[in-house]
N, C-alpha and C positions, 0 to 999 in steps of 0.2 A: 717422107715426112720428117720423122725424128731419127737421128742416128746416135750411136754411142759417142760419149764425150771423148775428145782427143786428149793429147798430153797436157796442154795448158788448162783445159777445162777441169781435168782431174786434179791438177795442182791447186786451182782456185777452190774446188770443192774440199780438198784436204785442208787448206788454210782456214776456210770458214768452219769446218768441223772442229779443227783444233781450237779456234777462238770460242766456239760455243761449248765444247765439251772438254776443254783443256784441263780444268781442275778435277773433273770427274774421270778423266781418262785412265789414270792408274787404277782406280777402283774398278772400272769397267773391265780392264785387262786382267786384273786379279780375279774377278769373278768368272771371266771367260776361261782363264786357265784352270780354275777349280772345276768348272763345268766339264772341260775336256778331260781332266783327270778322273772325274767321276764317271764319265762316259766310257773311258778306257777300262776302268775297274769293272763296270757293268758288262762290257763286251768280254773281258777276260773271265768273269764269273760264268757267263753263258758258255764260253768255249770250254771251260773246265767241266761244267755240267754235262755237256755233250760228250766230251772225252771220257768222263767217268761212266756215263751210260753206255757208250760204245765198248769200253773195255769190259764192263760187266756182262754185256751181251755176248761178247767174244768169249769170255770165260765160261759162261753158261753153255755155249755151243761146244767148247772143248770138253767140258764135263759130260755133256750129253753124248758126245762121240766116244768118250772113254767108257761110259756106261754101256753103250751099244756094243762096243768092241769086246767088253767083258762077257756079254751074254752070248 
């Protein structure tokens, strides 16, 4: 029935999109970039939280092992 657009079809779609969104394109790309930066910050924050929790858990385990060894 329908298939993916080929090379010329993509070129026509791109030209039409540039004609329609040409003036707003820099703003759209700017906001897209900001969104990507915020997403990366969020992912980094979660990774840091997981790493902190993991290191705290490991430290508790080491402390417990030391306490058991002392007894």
